[in-house]
PAKOLTOR-933880 format. One record per residue (C-alpha): residue number from 1; x, y, z; residue in one letter. Coordinates in steps of 0.25 Angstrom, whole numbers, plus 5000, padded with zeros to 4 digits. Layout:
<nodes>
(node NUM (X Y Z) "A")
...
</nodes>
This chain:
<nodes>
(node 1 (4669 4804 5340) "M")
(node 2 (4678 4798 5329) "G")
(node 3 (4671 4789 5319) "W")
(node 4 (4657 4790 5326) "L")
(node 5 (4658 4805 5326) "S")
(node 6 (4645 4812 5322) "L")
(node 7 (4643 4819 5308) "P")
(node 8 (4647 4834 5308) "A")
(node 9 (4632 4838 5307) "W")
(node 10 (4629 4831 5320) "L")
(node 11 (4640 4837 5328) "R")
(node 12 (4639 4850 5337) "C")
(node 13 (4651 4859 5338) "G")
(node 14 (4660 4853 5328) "Q")
(node 15 (4661 4851 5313) "K")
(node 16 (4668 4842 5304) "E")
(node 17 (4670 4846 5290) "E")
(node 18 (4669 4835 5279) "F")
(node 19 (4681 4834 5270) "T")
(node 20 (4686 4824 5260) "L")
(node 21 (4700 4826 5266) "S")
(node 22 (4707 4815 5274) "T")
(node 23 (4717 4824 5281) "E")
(node 24 (4717 4817 5295) "K")
(node 25 (4718 4821 5309) "I")
(node 26 (4722 4810 5319) "A")
(node 27 (4714 4803 5330) "D")
(node 28 (4719 4806 5344) "K")
(node 29 (4723 4791 5346) "D")
(node 30 (4730 4789 5332) "E")
(node 31 (4745 4788 5333) "E")
(node 32 (4747 4790 5318) "N")
(node 33 (4741 4803 5316) "T")
(node 34 (4745 4804 5301) "E")
(node 35 (4741 4790 5297) "R")
(node 36 (4730 4787 5307) "G")
(node 37 (4727 4774 5315) "N")
(node 38 (4715 4765 5317) "W")
(node 39 (4704 4770 5326) "S")
(node 40 (4705 4757 5334) "S")
(node 41 (4712 4744 5333) "K")
(node 42 (4698 4738 5331) "T")
(node 43 (4697 4746 5318) "D")
(node 44 (4710 4740 5313) "Y")
(node 45 (4707 4726 5317) "L")
(node 46 (4693 4726 5310) "L")
(node 47 (4699 4732 5298) "S")
(node 48 (4710 4721 5297) "M")
(node 49 (4700 4710 5300) "V")
(node 50 (4691 4716 5289) "G")
(node 51 (4702 4717 5279) "Y")
(node 52 (4707 4703 5282) "A")
(node 53 (4693 4696 5283) "V")
(node 54 (4687 4696 5269) "G")
(node 55 (4679 4689 5259) "L")
(node 56 (4689 4677 5258) "G")
(node 57 (4687 4674 5273) "N")
(node 58 (4672 4670 5269) "V")
(node 59 (4673 4665 5255) "W")
(node 60 (4686 4659 5254) "R")
(node 61 (4691 4653 5267) "F")
(node 62 (4679 4644 5270) "P")
(node 63 (4681 4638 5256) "Y")
(node 64 (4696 4636 5258) "L")
(node 65 (4694 4629 5271) "T")
(node 66 (4683 4619 5266) "Y")
(node 67 (4692 4617 5253) "Q")
(node 68 (4705 4614 5261) "N")
(node 69 (4700 4604 5272) "G")
(node 70 (4691 4612 5280) "G")
(node 71 (4695 4614 5295) "G")
(node 72 (4709 4608 5291) "A")
(node 73 (4711 4621 5282) "F")
(node 74 (4712 4629 5295) "L")
(node 75 (4725 4623 5298) "I")
(node 76 (4733 4628 5286) "P")
(node 77 (4724 4641 5287) "Y")
(node 78 (4729 4644 5301) "T")
(node 79 (4743 4640 5299) "I")
(node 80 (4744 4649 5286) "M")
(node 81 (4738 4660 5295) "L")
(node 82 (4749 4659 5305) "A")
(node 83 (4760 4657 5294) "L")
(node 84 (4756 4667 5283) "A")
(node 85 (4744 4676 5286) "G")
(node 86 (4747 4681 5300) "L")
(node 87 (4762 4684 5298) "P")
(node 88 (4759 4692 5286) "L")
(node 89 (4747 4699 5292) "F")
(node 90 (4755 4703 5305) "F")
(node 91 (4766 4708 5296) "M")
(node 92 (4757 4717 5288) "E")
(node 93 (4750 4723 5300) "C")
(node 94 (4763 4726 5307) "S")
(node 95 (4769 4732 5294) "L")
(node 96 (4757 4742 5293) "G")
(node 97 (4756 4745 5307) "Q")
(node 98 (4771 4748 5309) "F")
(node 99 (4773 4758 5298) "A")
(node 100 (4759 4763 5297) "S")
(node 101 (4760 4762 5282) "L")
(node 102 (4752 4755 5270) "G")
(node 103 (4755 4744 5261) "P")
(node 104 (4764 4752 5252) "I")
(node 105 (4771 4761 5261) "S")
(node 106 (4774 4750 5271) "I")
(node 107 (4785 4745 5261) "W")
(node 108 (4794 4756 5267) "R")
(node 109 (4798 4744 5274) "I")
(node 110 (4804 4738 5261) "L")
(node 111 (4803 4748 5249) "P")
(node 112 (4807 4737 5239) "L")
(node 113 (4794 4730 5241) "L")
(node 114 (4784 4742 5242) "Q")
(node 115 (4778 4737 5229) "G")
(node 116 (4772 4725 5237) "V")
(node 117 (4763 4736 5244) "G")
(node 118 (4759 4741 5231) "V")
(node 119 (4756 4727 5226) "T")
(node 120 (4747 4725 5238) "M")
(node 121 (4739 4738 5235) "V")
(node 122 (4738 4735 5221) "M")
(node 123 (4732 4721 5223) "I")
(node 124 (4723 4727 5234) "S")
(node 125 (4718 4737 5223) "T")
(node 126 (4714 4726 5213) "F")
(node 127 (4708 4717 5224) "V")
(node 128 (4700 4729 5229) "T")
(node 129 (4693 4731 5216) "I")
(node 130 (4687 4717 5215) "Y")
(node 131 (4685 4715 5230) "Y")
(node 132 (4675 4726 5230) "N")
(node 133 (4668 4719 5219) "V")
(node 134 (4666 4707 5228) "I")
(node 135 (4660 4716 5239) "I")
(node 136 (4651 4721 5228) "G")
(node 137 (4646 4707 5226) "Y")
(node 138 (4643 4706 5241) "S")
(node 139 (4635 4719 5240) "L")
(node 140 (4627 4713 5228) "Y")
(node 141 (4624 4700 5235) "Y")
(node 142 (4621 4708 5248) "L")
(node 143 (4610 4717 5241) "F")
(node 144 (4605 4704 5234) "A")
(node 145 (4602 4698 5247) "S")
(node 146 (4591 4709 5250) "F")
(node 147 (4580 4700 5245) "R")
(node 148 (4570 4691 5251) "S")
(node 149 (4576 4679 5242) "V")
(node 150 (4591 4679 5238) "L")
(node 151 (4592 4681 5223) "P")
(node 152 (4601 4669 5222) "W")
(node 153 (4592 4660 5229) "A")
(node 154 (4584 4656 5216) "E")
(node 155 (4588 4655 5202) "C")
(node 156 (4583 4668 5196) "D")
(node 157 (4580 4667 5181) "P")
(node 158 (4586 4681 5180) "E")
(node 159 (4600 4676 5182) "W")
(node 160 (4599 4661 5184) "A")
(node 161 (4601 4651 5172) "N")
(node 162 (4597 4637 5170) "E")
(node 163 (4609 4632 5179) "L")
(node 164 (4603 4639 5191) "C")
(node 165 (4598 4629 5202) "S")
(node 166 (4595 4630 5216) "K")
(node 167 (4597 4615 5218) "T")
(node 168 (4607 4605 5212) "P")
(node 169 (4601 4599 5199) "V")
(node 170 (4604 4584 5198) "V")
(node 171 (4606 4578 5184) "L")
(node 172 (4608 4563 5187) "S")
(node 173 (4613 4554 5197) "C")
(node 174 (4616 4539 5200) "N")
(node 175 (4605 4530 5206) "A")
(node 176 (4603 4515 5209) "T")
(node 177 (4592 4508 5201) "E")
(node 178 (4583 4498 5207) "K")
(node 179 (4591 4487 5201) "D")
(node 180 (4604 4492 5208) "G")
(node 181 (4610 4499 5196) "N")
(node 182 (4616 4513 5197) "I")
(node 183 (4612 4522 5186) "I")
(node 184 (4615 4537 5183) "Q")
(node 185 (4602 4544 5178) "A")
(node 186 (4595 4557 5177) "N")
(node 187 (4591 4563 5190) "Y")
(node 188 (4577 4565 5186) "S")
(node 189 (4576 4550 5181) "W")
(node 190 (4582 4545 5195) "I")
(node 191 (4571 4553 5202) "Q")
(node 192 (4560 4548 5193) "S")
(node 193 (4565 4533 5196) "Q")
(node 194 (4565 4536 5211) "N")
(node 195 (4580 4533 5212) "L")
(node 196 (4590 4539 5221) "T")
(node 197 (4603 4545 5217) "C")
(node 198 (4615 4539 5223) "L")
(node 199 (4624 4548 5231) "N")
(node 200 (4634 4557 5224) "D")
(node 201 (4629 4554 5210) "T")
(node 202 (4621 4566 5208) "L")
(node 203 (4624 4574 5195) "M")
(node 204 (4620 4588 5196) "F")
(node 205 (4617 4598 5185) "A")
(node 206 (4627 4610 5184) "N")
(node 207 (4618 4621 5191) "T")
(node 208 (4621 4633 5198) "Q")
(node 209 (4615 4638 5211) "V")
(node 210 (4607 4652 5210) "P")
(node 211 (4618 4659 5218) "S")
(node 212 (4628 4655 5208) "E")
(node 213 (4620 4660 5196) "Q")
(node 214 (4616 4673 5204) "Y")
(node 215 (4631 4676 5207) "W")
(node 216 (4635 4674 5192) "N")
(node 217 (4623 4678 5184) "N")
(node 218 (4617 4689 5193) "K")
(node 219 (4627 4695 5202) "A")
(node 220 (4639 4695 5193) "L")
(node 221 (4632 4693 5180) "Q")
(node 222 (4645 4685 5177) "R")
(node 223 (4650 4685 5163) "S")
(node 224 (4657 4673 5156) "S")
(node 225 (4671 4678 5159) "G")
(node 226 (4681 4689 5161) "L")
(node 227 (4680 4693 5146) "D")
(node 228 (4665 4695 5147) "E")
(node 229 (4664 4708 5155) "T")
(node 230 (4649 4711 5153) "G")
(node 231 (4643 4723 5160) "Q")
(node 232 (4644 4729 5174) "I")
(node 233 (4635 4722 5183) "V")
(node 234 (4628 4735 5189) "W")
(node 235 (4624 4730 5202) "Y")
(node 236 (4638 4724 5205) "L")
(node 237 (4644 4737 5201) "A")
(node 238 (4634 4744 5211) "L")
(node 239 (4638 4735 5222) "C")
(node 240 (4653 4737 5219) "L")
(node 241 (4651 4752 5219) "L")
(node 242 (4644 4751 5233) "L")
(node 243 (4655 4742 5238) "S")
(node 244 (4665 4753 5234) "W")
(node 245 (4657 4764 5241) "L")
(node 246 (4657 4756 5254) "I")
(node 247 (4672 4755 5253) "V")
(node 248 (4674 4769 5250) "G")
(node 249 (4664 4774 5261) "A")
(node 250 (4672 4765 5271) "A")
(node 251 (4686 4770 5267) "L")
(node 252 (4686 4784 5264) "F")
(node 253 (4688 4788 5279) "K")
(node 254 (4699 4778 5282) "G")
(node 255 (4701 4770 5294) "I")
(node 256 (4693 4779 5303) "K")
(node 257 (4680 4774 5296) "S")
(node 258 (4685 4761 5290) "S")
(node 259 (4689 4756 5303) "G")
(node 260 (4675 4758 5308) "K")
(node 261 (4669 4751 5296) "V")
(node 262 (4676 4738 5299) "V")
(node 263 (4669 4737 5312) "Y")
(node 264 (4657 4733 5304) "F")
(node 265 (4663 4727 5291) "T")
(node 266 (4673 4718 5299) "A")
(node 267 (4664 4713 5310) "I")
(node 268 (4650 4711 5304) "F")
(node 269 (4655 4700 5294) "P")
(node 270 (4658 4692 5307) "Y")
(node 271 (4644 4694 5311) "V")
(node 272 (4638 4689 5298) "I")
(node 273 (4647 4677 5298) "L")
(node 274 (4642 4673 5312) "I")
(node 275 (4628 4675 5307) "V")
(node 276 (4630 4667 5295) "L")
(node 277 (4637 4656 5303) "L")
(node 278 (4626 4655 5313) "V")
(node 279 (4616 4654 5302) "R")
(node 280 (4624 4644 5294) "G")
(node 281 (4626 4635 5306) "A")
(node 282 (4611 4633 5308) "T")
(node 283 (4609 4628 5294) "L")
(node 284 (4608 4614 5289) "E")
(node 285 (4621 4609 5283) "G")
(node 286 (4629 4620 5290) "A")
(node 287 (4637 4609 5297) "H")
(node 288 (4641 4602 5284) "E")
(node 289 (4646 4615 5279) "G")
(node 290 (4654 4618 5291) "I")
(node 291 (4660 4604 5290) "E")
(node 292 (4664 4606 5276) "F")
(node 293 (4671 4619 5280) "Y")
(node 294 (4678 4615 5293) "I")
(node 295 (4673 4602 5299) "G")
(node 296 (4675 4587 5300) "R")
(node 297 (4678 4587 5285) "Q")
(node 298 (4691 4595 5287) "S")
(node 299 (4701 4588 5278) "N")
(node 300 (4715 4589 5285) "F")
(node 301 (4722 4581 5274) "T")
(node 302 (4720 4594 5266) "K")
(node 303 (4732 4600 5274) "L")
(node 304 (4741 4592 5266) "M")
(node 305 (4738 4600 5254) "E")
(node 306 (4746 4612 5250) "A")
(node 307 (4734 4619 5244) "E")
(node 308 (4727 4620 5258) "V")
(node 309 (4739 4627 5264) "W")
(node 310 (4740 4636 5252) "K")
(node 311 (4725 4640 5253) "D")
(node 312 (4726 4642 5268) "A")
(node 313 (4738 4652 5266) "A")
(node 314 (4732 4659 5254) "T")
(node 315 (4719 4661 5262) "Q")
(node 316 (4726 4666 5274) "I")
(node 317 (4734 4676 5266) "F")
(node 318 (4723 4682 5258) "F")
(node 319 (4713 4682 5270) "S")
(node 320 (4722 4690 5279) "L")
(node 321 (4724 4701 5268) "S")
(node 322 (4739 4701 5270) "V")
(node 323 (4748 4708 5259) "A")
(node 324 (4737 4716 5254) "W")
(node 325 (4742 4729 5261) "G")
(node 326 (4729 4731 5269) "G")
(node 327 (4735 4725 5282) "L")
(node 328 (4747 4734 5281) "V")
(node 329 (4738 4746 5279) "A")
(node 330 (4728 4743 5289) "L")
(node 331 (4738 4741 5300) "S")
(node 332 (4745 4754 5296) "S")
(node 333 (4735 4761 5304) "Y")
(node 334 (4738 4754 5317) "N")
(node 335 (4745 4761 5329) "K")
(node 336 (4759 4757 5329) "F")
(node 337 (4759 4748 5342) "H")
(node 338 (4746 4741 5338) "N")
(node 339 (4747 4726 5340) "N")
(node 340 (4747 4722 5325) "C")
(node 341 (4751 4707 5329) "Y")
(node 342 (4738 4704 5337) "S")
(node 343 (4730 4712 5326) "D")
(node 344 (4736 4703 5315) "A")
(node 345 (4733 4690 5323) "I")
(node 346 (4719 4695 5326) "F")
(node 347 (4715 4699 5312) "V")
(node 348 (4721 4686 5306) "C")
(node 349 (4714 4677 5316) "V")
(node 350 (4701 4684 5314) "T")
(node 351 (4702 4683 5299) "N")
(node 352 (4705 4668 5299) "C")
(node 353 (4694 4665 5309) "L")
(node 354 (4684 4673 5301) "T")
(node 355 (4687 4664 5289) "S")
(node 356 (4685 4652 5297) "I")
(node 357 (4672 4657 5303) "F")
(node 358 (4667 4662 5289) "A")
(node 359 (4668 4648 5284) "G")
(node 360 (4658 4642 5295) "F")
(node 361 (4648 4653 5290) "A")
(node 362 (4650 4649 5275) "I")
(node 363 (4650 4634 5276) "F")
(node 364 (4639 4633 5286) "S")
(node 365 (4629 4639 5275) "I")
(node 366 (4636 4632 5264) "L")
(node 367 (4634 4619 5271) "G")
(node 368 (4619 4623 5272) "H")
(node 369 (4619 4626 5257) "M")
(node 370 (4625 4612 5254) "A")
(node 371 (4615 4605 5263) "F")
(node 372 (4603 4612 5256) "K")
(node 373 (4608 4609 5242) "A")
(node 374 (4612 4594 5246) "G")
(node 375 (4626 4597 5242) "K")
(node 376 (4640 4595 5249) "K")
(node 377 (4646 4608 5255) "V")
(node 378 (4657 4606 5246) "S")
(node 379 (4648 4608 5234) "E")
(node 380 (4643 4622 5239) "V")
(node 381 (4655 4628 5245) "V")
(node 382 (4664 4638 5237) "D")
(node 383 (4673 4650 5239) "S")
(node 384 (4674 4665 5234) "G")
(node 385 (4663 4671 5226) "F")
(node 386 (4656 4657 5224) "D")
(node 387 (4655 4656 5239) "L")
(node 388 (4651 4671 5242) "A")
(node 389 (4642 4673 5231) "F")
(node 390 (4637 4659 5227) "V")
(node 391 (4638 4648 5237) "A")
(node 392 (4635 4656 5250) "Y")
(node 393 (4623 4664 5244) "P")
(node 394 (4617 4651 5239) "E")
(node 395 (4618 4646 5253) "A")
(node 396 (4612 4658 5259) "L")
(node 397 (4601 4658 5249) "S")
(node 398 (4596 4645 5255) "K")
(node 399 (4595 4651 5270) "L")
(node 400 (4582 4657 5276) "P")
(node 401 (4583 4672 5276) "V")
(node 402 (4594 4670 5265) "A")
(node 403 (4595 4685 5261) "P")
(node 404 (4599 4688 5276) "L")
(node 405 (4610 4678 5275) "W")
(node 406 (4614 4683 5261) "S")
(node 407 (4615 4697 5266) "F")
(node 408 (4623 4694 5278) "L")
(node 409 (4633 4686 5270) "F")
(node 410 (4635 4696 5259) "F")
(node 411 (4636 4707 5269) "F")
(node 412 (4647 4700 5276) "M")
(node 413 (4655 4698 5262) "L")
(node 414 (4653 4713 5260) "L")
(node 415 (4659 4717 5273) "L")
(node 416 (4670 4707 5272) "L")
(node 417 (4674 4713 5258) "G")
(node 418 (4673 4727 5263) "L")
(node 419 (4683 4726 5274) "D")
(node 420 (4693 4721 5265) "S")
(node 421 (4690 4731 5254) "Q")
(node 422 (4691 4743 5264) "F")
(node 423 (4706 4740 5266) "A")
(node 424 (4710 4738 5252) "T")
(node 425 (4703 4750 5246) "V")
(node 426 (4709 4760 5256) "E")
(node 427 (4723 4755 5252) "T")
(node 428 (4720 4761 5238) "I")
(node 429 (4714 4774 5244) "T")
(node 430 (4726 4777 5252) "T")
(node 431 (4736 4773 5241) "T")
(node 432 (4730 4785 5234) "I")
(node 433 (4731 4793 5247) "H")
(node 434 (4746 4790 5247) "D")
(node 435 (4748 4794 5233) "L")
(node 436 (4739 4807 5234) "Y")
(node 437 (4738 4810 5249) "P")
(node 438 (4734 4825 5248) "R")
(node 439 (4723 4821 5238) "L")
(node 440 (4718 4809 5247) "M")
(node 441 (4718 4818 5259) "N")
(node 442 (4709 4828 5253) "K")
(node 443 (4700 4819 5245) "M")
(node 444 (4701 4805 5251) "R")
(node 445 (4686 4803 5251) "I")
(node 446 (4684 4805 5236) "P")
(node 447 (4697 4798 5233) "M")
(node 448 (4692 4786 5241) "T")
(node 449 (4679 4785 5234) "L")
(node 450 (4685 4788 5221) "G")
(node 451 (4694 4776 5223) "L")
(node 452 (4683 4767 5226) "C")
(node 453 (4675 4772 5214) "L")
(node 454 (4688 4769 5205) "F")
(node 455 (4689 4755 5211) "L")
(node 456 (4674 4753 5209) "F")
(node 457 (4676 4756 5194) "L")
(node 458 (4688 4747 5193) "L")
(node 459 (4679 4736 5199) "G")
(node 460 (4668 4738 5189) "L")
(node 461 (4674 4727 5180) "V")
(node 462 (4672 4717 5192) "C")
(node 463 (4657 4720 5192) "V")
(node 464 (4655 4717 5177) "T")
(node 465 (4650 4703 5172) "Q")
(node 466 (4664 4699 5172) "A")
(node 467 (4667 4705 5185) "G")
(node 468 (4669 4693 5194) "I")
(node 469 (4680 4688 5184) "Y")
(node 470 (4687 4701 5187) "W")
(node 471 (4685 4700 5202) "V")
(node 472 (4691 4686 5201) "N")
(node 473 (4702 4690 5192) "L")
(node 474 (4707 4701 5201) "V")
(node 475 (4706 4692 5213) "D")
(node 476 (4713 4680 5206) "H")
(node 477 (4725 4689 5203) "F")
(node 478 (4726 4700 5213) "C")
(node 479 (4722 4694 5226) "A")
(node 480 (4731 4682 5225) "G")
(node 481 (4746 4679 5223) "W")
(node 482 (4749 4694 5221) "G")
(node 483 (4747 4697 5236) "I")
(node 484 (4755 4685 5240) "L")
(node 485 (4767 4690 5232) "F")
(node 486 (4766 4703 5240) "A")
(node 487 (4765 4696 5253) "A")
(node 488 (4777 4688 5250) "V")
(node 489 (4785 4700 5247) "L")
(node 490 (4780 4708 5259) "E")
(node 491 (4784 4697 5269) "I")
(node 492 (4797 4694 5263) "V")
(node 493 (4800 4709 5262) "G")
(node 494 (4797 4712 5276) "I")
(node 495 (4803 4700 5282) "C")
(node 496 (4816 4697 5274) "W")
(node 497 (4819 4711 5268) "I")
(node 498 (4814 4721 5279) "Y")
(node 499 (4817 4711 5290) "G")
(node 500 (4807 4702 5298) "G")
(node 501 (4814 4705 5311) "N")
(node 502 (4814 4720 5308) "R")
(node 503 (4800 4719 5305) "F")
(node 504 (4797 4712 5318) "I")
(node 505 (4804 4724 5325) "Q")
(node 506 (4795 4733 5318) "D")
(node 507 (4783 4725 5323) "V")
(node 508 (4788 4725 5338) "E")
(node 509 (4789 4740 5337) "M")
(node 510 (4773 4739 5336) "M")
(node 511 (4769 4727 5345) "I")
(node 512 (4781 4726 5355) "G")
(node 513 (4793 4717 5356) "K")
(node 514 (4790 4702 5355) "K")
(node 515 (4799 4690 5358) "N")
(node 516 (4806 4681 5348) "F")
(node 517 (4796 4670 5349) "W")
(node 518 (4785 4680 5345) "F")
(node 519 (4792 4684 5332) "W")
(node 520 (4797 4670 5329) "L")
(node 521 (4784 4666 5322) "W")
(node 522 (4782 4679 5315) "W")
(node 523 (4797 4678 5310) "R")
(node 524 (4795 4664 5305) "T")
(node 525 (4783 4668 5297) "C")
(node 526 (4787 4681 5292) "W")
(node 527 (4801 4676 5287) "F")
(node 528 (4798 4662 5282) "F")
(node 529 (4784 4656 5283) "I")
(node 530 (4775 4667 5278) "T")
(node 531 (4783 4671 5266) "P")
(node 532 (4785 4657 5262) "C")
(node 533 (4770 4654 5264) "L")
(node 534 (4767 4666 5256) "L")
(node 535 (4777 4663 5245) "L")
(node 536 (4772 4649 5244) "A")
(node 537 (4757 4653 5242) "I")
(node 538 (4762 4664 5232) "L")
(node 539 (4769 4653 5224) "V")
(node 540 (4757 4643 5225) "W")
(node 541 (4748 4654 5221) "S")
(node 542 (4756 4657 5208) "L")
(node 543 (4758 4643 5205) "V")
(node 544 (4744 4639 5206) "T")
(node 545 (4739 4652 5200) "F")
(node 546 (4728 4650 5189) "E")
(node 547 (4721 4659 5179) "P")
(node 548 (4709 4665 5185) "P")
(node 549 (4695 4659 5184) "T")
(node 550 (4681 4662 5189) "Y")
(node 551 (4674 4649 5191) "G")
(node 552 (4675 4642 5178) "S")
(node 553 (4678 4654 5170) "V")
(node 554 (4692 4656 5165) "K")
(node 555 (4698 4670 5163) "Y")
(node 556 (4703 4675 5149) "P")
(node 557 (4718 4677 5148) "N")
(node 558 (4717 4692 5148) "W")
(node 559 (4709 4691 5161) "G")
(node 560 (4721 4683 5168) "S")
(node 561 (4731 4693 5161) "A")
(node 562 (4723 4705 5168) "I")
(node 563 (4724 4697 5181) "G")
(node 564 (4739 4696 5180) "W")
(node 565 (4741 4710 5176) "C")
(node 566 (4734 4714 5189) "M")
(node 567 (4742 4706 5198) "I")
(node 568 (4755 4710 5191) "I")
(node 569 (4751 4725 5192) "F")
(node 570 (4750 4723 5207) "C")
(node 571 (4763 4715 5209) "L")
(node 572 (4772 4724 5199) "I")
(node 573 (4773 4735 5209) "W")
(node 574 (4782 4726 5218) "I")
(node 575 (4794 4726 5208) "P")
(node 576 (4790 4740 5203) "I")
(node 577 (4791 4747 5217) "V")
(node 578 (4803 4739 5220) "A")
(node 579 (4811 4743 5208) "V")
(node 580 (4806 4758 5210) "Y")
(node 581 (4811 4757 5224) "K")
(node 582 (4825 4752 5220) "I")
(node 583 (4826 4763 5209) "I")
(node 584 (4823 4774 5219) "K")
(node 585 (4833 4769 5229) "A")
(node 586 (4848 4773 5229) "K")
(node 587 (4861 4765 5227) "G")
(node 588 (4864 4753 5218) "N")
(node 589 (4854 4742 5215) "L")
(node 590 (4857 4734 5227) "W")
(node 591 (4857 4746 5236) "Q")
(node 592 (4844 4750 5231) "R")
(node 593 (4837 4737 5234) "I")
(node 594 (4843 4737 5248) "V")
(node 595 (4837 4750 5250) "I")
(node 596 (4824 4746 5245) "C")
(node 597 (4824 4734 5255) "C")
(node 598 (4826 4743 5267) "K")
(node 599 (4814 4751 5274) "P")
(node 600 (4813 4765 5270) "T")
(node 601 (4817 4776 5280) "D")
(node 602 (4802 4779 5282) "T")
(node 603 (4799 4765 5286) "W")
(node 604 (4794 4763 5301) "G")
(node 605 (4783 4767 5310) "P")
(node 606 (4775 4779 5306) "A")
(node 607 (4776 4786 5319) "L")
(node 608 (4789 4791 5325) "A")
(node 609 (4785 4787 5339) "S")
(node 610 (4785 4772 5335) "H")
(node 611 (4798 4772 5327) "R")
(node 612 (4808 4770 5339) "G")
(node 613 (4823 4768 5337) "E")
(node 614 (4821 4758 5325) "R")
(node 615 (4814 4768 5316) "Y")
(node 616 (4820 4781 5322) "S")
(node 617 (4826 4783 5308) "H")
(node 618 (4813 4782 5301) "M")
(node 619 (4810 4794 5292) "I")
(node 620 (4795 4799 5292) "D")
(node 621 (4789 4795 5279) "P")
(node 622 (4785 4805 5269) "V")
(node 623 (4771 4800 5265) "K")
(node 624 (4769 4807 5253) "E")
(node 625 (4781 4799 5247) "K")
(node 626 (4778 4786 5252) "D")
(node 627 (4765 4779 5248) "I")
(node 628 (4758 4770 5258) "E")
(node 629 (4745 4763 5256) "I")
(node 630 (4737 4761 5269) "P")
(node 631 (4724 4755 5269) "T")
(node 632 (4716 4765 5277) "V")
(node 633 (4717 4780 5279) "D")
(node 634 (4715 4787 5293) "A")
(node 635 (4704 4797 5290) "Y")
(node 636 (4699 4806 5301) "I")
(node 637 (4690 4817 5299) "H")
(node 638 (4696 4831 5302) "K")
(node 639 (4688 4838 5312) "M")
(node 640 (4687 4853 5313) "E")
</nodes>
């Protein structure tokens, strides 16, 4: 019965022995009996959608759209999807499926750049540590929603100070006296004289809404800066531990179980988004919120600003999760003749439509919040942590049955985060598997749980009182231009060194022969447009790079130094591996470089039946001597 099989103690006439081993036997419909394949194409597509669609779709894209001209922003966004996102996405999916290899071993195609794969895995490791902390934040707010009144709905003296206020506090304003003179006076005096403040002249006190103080003073217990570590916030540490237990439980059996988990974690967020949108659309002020997001207030003159196009390209690049290694690894478990072309288009379009749809759900409720507060939508909108844990919770607290809507929102954030986390954590697990295959085959379950425990311990610094500063520091350095650098090398290496036309022939072995016009667009993007765009974004990111800050808090010099050390540690593997490969090659220096720029004898389709004449010379790889890092492992119970 496969995944839905009964426990051994409920079965009659057969017995299954529990084991910590991951020695596998193949399903009857698997063509790659050694590596394993996805149980169904739906498992794969949902895993890819879950990996690509993450927190950024909800807490970054809507804000960027509003900030960059509203509906007008969709024009550069769509263009950048076609020119930068989709070409690289299609390339990585094709690479992984063709050779059935992970993000390091895939560089048998070009040994000189195998360090690019190592860099991708290293950056993913750093990001994995802090990403689960964000999932822990979502868990904390999820549990905090189980109250009749949300804890951030009022200014609780336990964590609020004198600056906390549910409504804006007016200090002064301009008013017209009976004799026609315009004066500026204290607001209480204005009221005592029965005068009316003139429009746009109100001077407000510097107050903070309850949700902002709850986030900083209660949830985070935030210190004054990175150099004031403080103590571990015990409830955040417990939420972090729970998030790692969830990840470990979902991953220790590989794609045969994780492929089923995504049926819930990838689909249910859409149900919640629909519910939030329907609720938001029925609220007063929702129309104004949507108008600010993508309505009549769209500013097409913004299209003349280079910053808008840079934001569109950057959002597409990071939203699709290209160049992290996960796309290659997930696709490596496809059957050889799977239509990866249609899969790439489906996932990319789904990802972008999700971003747009999420914006309606977010801005409809923010519009209601602005209406209730008597403010403009622009005064309440925000992005990132401030949107997810301050602005949106504040808006939800003003709704009837607020705990229900709060629970749904943070449950959605939890699921969106877990989907992305599953793929990156398994990358690390299978790295260990490739280094110590016998140990992992016998002890995969304790090793997987042990790794999760180890990463949990590394993440404890992120749940101290200075934890949010560490989360922001790693995100600022590791989840930025380092990945862009790897992506530029990836596409240039494959198209200009390995050969774009040669790569197209590889793809045609999987999806069938296509005509010249079909490939004209992809050739144009792969050879010229996409690498130029990525290079332009990379240069722009480096030129405009600024020291990290969190709000108004600046980081100490030693904090920035740690950030540079992290990203240098990730990138240093590119020259190290290149030099190592050249040293190991034979001949003079030029001959060695040429050898390292050619595919190895083990490059090609994993199964002999798929190699044809083009790869008839291929040597079956000796896996013990060639490390690969897939994202998921085909784990199947051995029946006796």
